[in-house]
N, CA, C and O atoms as CSV, one atom per row, in Angstrom:
chain,resi,resn,atom,element,x,y,z
A,1,MET,N,N,-75.902,-31.950,11.587
A,1,MET,CA,C,-75.172,-30.769,12.015
A,1,MET,C,C,-76.166,-29.811,12.660
A,1,MET,O,O,-77.202,-29.496,12.075
A,2,ASP,N,N,-75.849,-29.353,13.861
A,2,ASP,CA,C,-76.699,-28.393,14.555
A,2,ASP,C,C,-76.584,-27.029,13.911
A,2,ASP,O,O,-75.610,-26.730,13.220
A,3,ARG,N,N,-77.591,-26.207,14.145
A,3,ARG,CA,C,-77.569,-24.843,13.609
A,3,ARG,C,C,-76.396,-24.068,14.186
A,3,ARG,O,O,-75.845,-23.206,13.502
A,4,ASP,N,N,-75.993,-24.348,15.434
A,4,ASP,CA,C,-74.882,-23.639,16.059
A,4,ASP,C,C,-73.538,-23.997,15.423
A,4,ASP,O,O,-72.575,-23.239,15.538
A,5,ASP,N,N,-73.474,-25.148,14.754
A,5,ASP,CA,C,-72.218,-25.588,14.152
A,5,ASP,C,C,-72.004,-25.040,12.749
A,5,ASP,O,O,-70.936,-25.234,12.168
A,6,GLU,N,N,-73.000,-24.359,12.196
A,6,GLU,CA,C,-72.878,-23.847,10.839
A,6,GLU,C,C,-71.866,-22.708,10.788
A,6,GLU,O,O,-71.767,-21.917,11.726
A,7,PRO,N,N,-71.116,-22.626,9.693
A,7,PRO,CA,C,-70.187,-21.504,9.560
A,7,PRO,C,C,-70.949,-20.186,9.519
A,7,PRO,O,O,-71.988,-20.073,8.868
A,8,GLY,N,N,-70.423,-19.203,10.216
A,8,GLY,CA,C,-71.054,-17.896,10.253
A,8,GLY,C,C,-72.041,-17.727,11.385
A,8,GLY,O,O,-72.536,-16.622,11.609
A,9,SER,N,N,-72.346,-18.824,12.124
A,9,SER,CA,C,-73.262,-18.669,13.247
A,9,SER,C,C,-72.535,-17.971,14.383
A,9,SER,O,O,-71.350,-18.224,14.601
A,10,PRO,N,N,-73.226,-17.090,15.119
A,10,PRO,CA,C,-72.561,-16.336,16.180
A,10,PRO,C,C,-72.054,-17.253,17.287
A,10,PRO,O,O,-72.693,-18.247,17.631
A,11,VAL,N,N,-70.906,-16.906,17.832
A,11,VAL,CA,C,-70.297,-17.663,18.914
A,11,VAL,C,C,-70.439,-16.841,20.185
A,11,VAL,O,O,-70.171,-15.639,20.184
A,12,THR,N,N,-70.858,-17.483,21.266
A,12,THR,CA,C,-71.083,-16.745,22.508
A,12,THR,C,C,-70.366,-17.410,23.665
A,12,THR,O,O,-69.948,-18.565,23.574
A,13,GLY,N,N,-70.228,-16.666,24.759
A,13,GLY,CA,C,-69.706,-17.201,26.005
A,13,GLY,C,C,-68.272,-17.661,25.927
A,13,GLY,O,O,-67.420,-16.999,25.334
A,14,ASP,N,N,-68.012,-18.817,26.540
A,14,ASP,CA,C,-66.655,-19.367,26.574
A,14,ASP,C,C,-66.153,-19.735,25.186
A,14,ASP,O,O,-64.948,-19.715,24.934
A,15,GLU,N,N,-67.071,-20.072,24.286
A,15,GLU,CA,C,-66.671,-20.402,22.919
A,15,GLU,C,C,-66.050,-19.195,22.229
A,15,GLU,O,O,-65.118,-19.343,21.438
A,16,ALA,N,N,-66.561,-18.003,22.524
A,16,ALA,CA,C,-66.022,-16.786,21.911
A,16,ALA,C,C,-64.598,-16.547,22.377
A,16,ALA,O,O,-63.746,-16.171,21.572
A,17,THR,N,N,-64.321,-16.754,23.644
A,17,THR,CA,C,-62.970,-16.578,24.166
A,17,THR,C,C,-62.041,-17.622,23.567
A,17,THR,O,O,-60.922,-17.296,23.171
A,18,ALA,N,N,-62.486,-18.868,23.495
A,18,ALA,CA,C,-61.656,-19.931,22.939
A,18,ALA,C,C,-61.425,-19.721,21.447
A,18,ALA,O,O,-60.371,-20.088,20.927
A,19,ALA,N,N,-62.404,-19.133,20.753
A,19,ALA,CA,C,-62.266,-18.931,19.315
A,19,ALA,C,C,-61.188,-17.904,18.993
A,19,ALA,O,O,-60.615,-17.948,17.904
A,20,TRP,N,N,-60.893,-16.980,19.908
A,20,TRP,CA,C,-59.921,-15.931,19.630
A,20,TRP,C,C,-58.547,-16.218,20.205
A,20,TRP,O,O,-57.635,-15.407,20.047
A,21,GLU,N,N,-58.379,-17.351,20.868
A,21,GLU,CA,C,-57.050,-17.695,21.357
A,21,GLU,C,C,-56.162,-18.051,20.165
A,21,GLU,O,O,-56.563,-18.800,19.273
A,22,LEU,N,N,-54.960,-17.505,20.169
A,22,LEU,CA,C,-54.032,-17.762,19.071
A,22,LEU,C,C,-53.390,-19.132,19.212
A,22,LEU,O,O,-53.024,-19.549,20.311
A,23,GLN,N,N,-53.260,-19.818,18.102
A,23,GLN,CA,C,-52.544,-21.084,18.111
A,23,GLN,C,C,-51.044,-20.843,18.029
A,23,GLN,O,O,-50.248,-21.657,18.498
A,24,ASN,N,N,-50.663,-19.717,17.430
A,24,ASN,CA,C,-49.258,-19.375,17.250
A,24,ASN,C,C,-48.980,-18.025,17.895
A,24,ASN,O,O,-49.885,-17.208,18.069
A,25,SER,N,N,-47.748,-17.807,18.239
A,25,SER,CA,C,-47.358,-16.526,18.810
A,25,SER,C,C,-47.525,-15.423,17.773
A,25,SER,O,O,-47.180,-15.623,16.609
A,26,PRO,N,N,-48.051,-14.252,18.172
A,26,PRO,CA,C,-48.225,-13.174,17.198
A,26,PRO,C,C,-46.903,-12.592,16.707
A,26,PRO,O,O,-46.889,-11.789,15.774
A,27,TYR,N,N,-45.799,-12.988,17.322
A,27,TYR,CA,C,-44.479,-12.469,16.932
A,27,TYR,C,C,-43.766,-13.372,15.934
A,27,TYR,O,O,-42.595,-13.149,15.624
A,28,THR,N,N,-44.461,-14.391,15.426
A,28,THR,CA,C,-43.874,-15.287,14.424
A,28,THR,C,C,-44.610,-15.111,13.100
A,28,THR,O,O,-45.687,-14.516,13.051
A,29,ILE,N,N,-44.023,-15.631,12.038
A,29,ILE,CA,C,-44.662,-15.575,10.728
A,29,ILE,C,C,-46.000,-16.313,10.776
A,29,ILE,O,O,-46.990,-15.849,10.209
A,30,GLU,N,N,-46.026,-17.451,11.447
A,30,GLU,CA,C,-47.267,-18.219,11.543
A,30,GLU,C,C,-48.344,-17.421,12.257
A,30,GLU,O,O,-49.510,-17.464,11.864
A,31,GLY,N,N,-47.970,-16.693,13.302
A,31,GLY,CA,C,-48.926,-15.870,14.026
A,31,GLY,C,C,-49.436,-14.714,13.191
A,31,GLY,O,O,-50.618,-14.373,13.247
A,32,GLU,N,N,-48.542,-14.105,12.410
A,32,GLU,CA,C,-48.961,-13.015,11.520
A,32,GLU,C,C,-49.944,-13.540,10.479
A,32,GLU,O,O,-50.969,-12.910,10.220
A,33,LEU,N,N,-49.636,-14.693,9.881
A,33,LEU,CA,C,-50.540,-15.273,8.894
A,33,LEU,C,C,-51.883,-15.630,9.516
A,33,LEU,O,O,-52.926,-15.455,8.887
A,34,GLU,N,N,-51.862,-16.127,10.739
A,34,GLU,CA,C,-53.098,-16.448,11.435
A,34,GLU,C,C,-53.924,-15.183,11.676
A,34,GLU,O,O,-55.150,-15.209,11.565
A,35,GLY,N,N,-53.261,-14.094,12.000
A,35,GLY,CA,C,-53.962,-12.827,12.192
A,35,GLY,C,C,-54.601,-12.334,10.908
A,35,GLY,O,O,-55.740,-11.869,10.918
A,36,PHE,N,N,-53.862,-12.434,9.782
A,36,PHE,CA,C,-54.431,-12.045,8.492
A,36,PHE,C,C,-55.612,-12.930,8.123
A,36,PHE,O,O,-56.604,-12.459,7.567
A,37,GLN,N,N,-55.497,-14.213,8.434
A,37,GLN,CA,C,-56.591,-15.136,8.142
A,37,GLN,C,C,-57.823,-14.769,8.952
A,37,GLN,O,O,-58.934,-14.781,8.423
A,38,ARG,N,N,-57.646,-14.444,10.219
A,38,ARG,CA,C,-58.775,-14.050,11.062
A,38,ARG,C,C,-59.407,-12.760,10.566
A,38,ARG,O,O,-60.629,-12.614,10.579
A,39,PHE,N,N,-58.571,-11.824,10.130
A,39,PHE,CA,C,-59.107,-10.569,9.597
A,39,PHE,C,C,-59.939,-10.848,8.352
A,39,PHE,O,O,-61.038,-10.312,8.203
A,40,GLY,N,N,-59.421,-11.682,7.459
A,40,GLY,CA,C,-60.160,-12.026,6.245
A,40,GLY,C,C,-61.461,-12.745,6.546
A,40,GLY,O,O,-62.475,-12.493,5.895
A,41,THR,N,N,-61.443,-13.632,7.518
A,41,THR,CA,C,-62.659,-14.333,7.914
A,41,THR,C,C,-63.676,-13.352,8.475
A,41,THR,O,O,-64.868,-13.454,8.184
A,42,GLY,N,N,-63.212,-12.407,9.277
A,42,GLY,CA,C,-64.116,-11.401,9.833
A,42,GLY,C,C,-64.728,-10.531,8.757
A,42,GLY,O,O,-65.914,-10.209,8.822
A,43,VAL,N,N,-63.933,-10.145,7.764
A,43,VAL,CA,C,-64.451,-9.333,6.658
A,43,VAL,C,C,-65.477,-10.137,5.866
A,43,VAL,O,O,-66.526,-9.616,5.487
A,44,ARG,N,N,-65.173,-11.394,5.621
A,44,ARG,CA,C,-66.074,-12.229,4.832
A,44,ARG,C,C,-67.399,-12.463,5.549
A,44,ARG,O,O,-68.439,-12.539,4.894
A,45,GLN,N,N,-67.392,-12.578,6.880
A,45,GLN,CA,C,-68.605,-12.868,7.625
A,45,GLN,C,C,-69.391,-11.617,7.998
A,45,GLN,O,O,-70.558,-11.720,8.375
A,46,SER,N,N,-68.787,-10.455,7.902
A,46,SER,CA,C,-69.489,-9.234,8.263
A,46,SER,C,C,-70.365,-8.765,7.105
A,46,SER,O,O,-70.335,-9.330,6.011
A,47,SER,N,N,-71.138,-7.731,7.369
A,47,SER,CA,C,-71.999,-7.199,6.318
A,47,SER,C,C,-72.072,-5.687,6.443
A,47,SER,O,O,-71.685,-5.109,7.459
A,48,GLY,N,N,-72.567,-5.069,5.404
A,48,GLY,CA,C,-72.792,-3.635,5.425
A,48,GLY,C,C,-71.524,-2.816,5.454
A,48,GLY,O,O,-70.561,-3.106,4.744
A,49,ALA,N,N,-71.534,-1.784,6.290
A,49,ALA,CA,C,-70.420,-0.840,6.356
A,49,ALA,C,C,-69.144,-1.502,6.866
A,49,ALA,O,O,-68.051,-1.168,6.410
A,50,LYS,N,N,-69.272,-2.433,7.806
A,50,LYS,CA,C,-68.082,-3.114,8.330
A,50,LYS,C,C,-67.368,-3.886,7.229
A,50,LYS,O,O,-66.138,-3.910,7.176
A,51,ARG,N,N,-68.131,-4.507,6.365
A,51,ARG,CA,C,-67.532,-5.264,5.272
A,51,ARG,C,C,-66.818,-4.334,4.297
A,51,ARG,O,O,-65.723,-4.650,3.831
A,52,MET,N,N,-67.427,-3.193,3.987
A,52,MET,CA,C,-66.812,-2.244,3.062
A,52,MET,C,C,-65.510,-1.684,3.628
A,52,MET,O,O,-64.522,-1.559,2.904
A,53,VAL,N,N,-65.503,-1.348,4.912
A,53,VAL,CA,C,-64.277,-0.844,5.542
A,53,VAL,C,C,-63.197,-1.920,5.520
A,53,VAL,O,O,-62.036,-1.628,5.234
A,54,GLY,N,N,-63.572,-3.159,5.819
A,54,GLY,CA,C,-62.616,-4.254,5.783
A,54,GLY,C,C,-62.043,-4.477,4.401
A,54,GLY,O,O,-60.841,-4.697,4.252
A,55,LEU,N,N,-62.891,-4.423,3.390
A,55,LEU,CA,C,-62.412,-4.600,2.013
A,55,LEU,C,C,-61.497,-3.451,1.600
A,55,LEU,O,O,-60.519,-3.671,0.886
A,56,LEU,N,N,-61.798,-2.228,2.038
A,56,LEU,CA,C,-60.915,-1.100,1.742
A,56,LEU,C,C,-59.548,-1.279,2.404
A,56,LEU,O,O,-58.520,-0.958,1.807
A,57,LEU,N,N,-59.538,-1.787,3.629
A,57,LEU,CA,C,-58.265,-2.042,4.312
A,57,LEU,C,C,-57.464,-3.137,3.610
A,57,LEU,O,O,-56.246,-3.028,3.468
A,58,VAL,N,N,-58.143,-4.176,3.179
A,58,VAL,CA,C,-57.462,-5.246,2.446
A,58,VAL,C,C,-56.871,-4.692,1.157
A,58,VAL,O,O,-55.730,-5.002,0.812
A,59,ALA,N,N,-57.642,-3.873,0.444
A,59,ALA,CA,C,-57.144,-3.271,-0.793
A,59,ALA,C,C,-55.968,-2.342,-0.510
A,59,ALA,O,O,-55.012,-2.298,-1.285
A,60,ALA,N,N,-56.032,-1.600,0.598
A,60,ALA,CA,C,-54.947,-0.682,0.946
A,60,ALA,C,C,-53.654,-1.434,1.252
A,60,ALA,O,O,-52.564,-0.881,1.106
A,61,ILE,N,N,-53.771,-2.676,1.671
A,61,ILE,CA,C,-52.582,-3.485,1.952
A,61,ILE,C,C,-52.084,-4.161,0.679
A,61,ILE,O,O,-50.882,-4.180,0.414
A,62,LEU,N,N,-53.003,-4.716,-0.110
A,62,LEU,CA,C,-52.606,-5.525,-1.261
A,62,LEU,C,C,-52.177,-4.711,-2.480
A,62,LEU,O,O,-51.245,-5.108,-3.179
A,63,VAL,N,N,-52.828,-3.590,-2.749
A,63,VAL,CA,C,-52.515,-2.823,-3.960
A,63,VAL,C,C,-51.055,-2.359,-3.984
A,63,VAL,O,O,-50.389,-2.566,-4.999
A,64,PRO,N,N,-50.520,-1.744,-2.920
A,64,PRO,CA,C,-49.101,-1.359,-2.968
A,64,PRO,C,C,-48.158,-2.554,-3.099
A,64,PRO,O,O,-47.115,-2.457,-3.746
A,65,MET,N,N,-48.524,-3.676,-2.488
A,65,MET,CA,C,-47.685,-4.866,-2.598
A,65,MET,C,C,-47.645,-5.369,-4.037
A,65,MET,O,O,-46.579,-5.731,-4.534
A,66,VAL,N,N,-48.784,-5.396,-4.704
A,66,VAL,CA,C,-48.840,-5.858,-6.092
A,66,VAL,C,C,-48.045,-4.922,-6.996
A,66,VAL,O,O,-47.276,-5.381,-7.841
A,67,PHE,N,N,-48.225,-3.602,-6.820
A,67,PHE,CA,C,-47.465,-2.652,-7.628
A,67,PHE,C,C,-45.967,-2.765,-7.372
A,67,PHE,O,O,-45.174,-2.631,-8.304
A,68,GLY,N,N,-45.568,-3.008,-6.135
A,68,GLY,CA,C,-44.151,-3.179,-5.824
A,68,GLY,C,C,-43.559,-4.394,-6.505
A,68,GLY,O,O,-42.463,-4.328,-7.061
A,69,VAL,N,N,-44.284,-5.511,-6.464
A,69,VAL,CA,C,-43.807,-6.730,-7.111
A,69,VAL,C,C,-43.743,-6.532,-8.625
A,69,VAL,O,O,-42.769,-6.930,-9.264
A,70,LEU,N,N,-44.777,-5.921,-9.196
A,70,LEU,CA,C,-44.770,-5.674,-10.636
A,70,LEU,C,C,-43.625,-4.728,-11.029
A,70,LEU,O,O,-43.020,-4.896,-12.088
A,71,SER,N,N,-43.334,-3.756,-10.196
A,71,SER,CA,C,-42.235,-2.839,-10.462
A,71,SER,C,C,-40.890,-3.575,-10.439
A,71,SER,O,O,-40.037,-3.342,-11.295
A,72,LEU,N,N,-40.710,-4.449,-9.470
A,72,LEU,CA,C,-39.474,-5.223,-9.393
A,72,LEU,C,C,-39.313,-6.128,-10.613
A,72,LEU,O,O,-38.220,-6.231,-11.170
A,73,VAL,N,N,-40.386,-6.774,-11.024
A,73,VAL,CA,C,-40.324,-7.659,-12.183
A,73,VAL,C,C,-40.043,-6.859,-13.444
A,73,VAL,O,O,-39.223,-7.267,-14.266
A,74,TYR,N,N,-40.713,-5.727,-13.606
A,74,TYR,CA,C,-40.491,-4.881,-14.779
A,74,TYR,C,C,-39.055,-4.388,-14.847
A,74,TYR,O,O,-38.434,-4.426,-15.908
A,75,ASN,N,N,-38.521,-3.923,-13.710
A,75,ASN,CA,C,-37.143,-3.430,-13.682
A,75,ASN,C,C,-36.132,-4.556,-13.924
A,75,ASN,O,O,-35.072,-4.323,-14.505
A,76,ALA,N,N,-36.454,-5.764,-13.484
A,76,ALA,CA,C,-35.535,-6.876,-13.695
A,76,ALA,C,C,-35.532,-7.329,-15.157
A,76,ALA,O,O,-34.507,-7.788,-15.660
A,77,LEU,N,N,-36.660,-7.204,-15.832
A,77,LEU,CA,C,-36.751,-7.672,-17.208
A,77,LEU,C,C,-36.322,-6.624,-18.232
A,77,LEU,O,O,-35.811,-6.972,-19.297
A,78,PHE,N,N,-36.524,-5.354,-17.920
A,78,PHE,CA,C,-36.232,-4.304,-18.915
A,78,PHE,C,C,-35.179,-3.429,-18.385
A,78,PHE,O,O,-34.774,-2.477,-19.053
């Protein structure tokens, strides 16, 4: 395996453009999931302040969703 093929190695030139082309339309569920996956990959590969901002955004999305689901389950059971 070449050093360029390792995960996390920077992508340049035409490879960078091809790497960001969507496989699915952004207006479908598959496209939305692909976008979330790309965001998560970017957060995981970044470092420093960018990583912290990304993790805060992920938490800002997930925390209300978890509380909403827990609220629905609690109200359904009690």
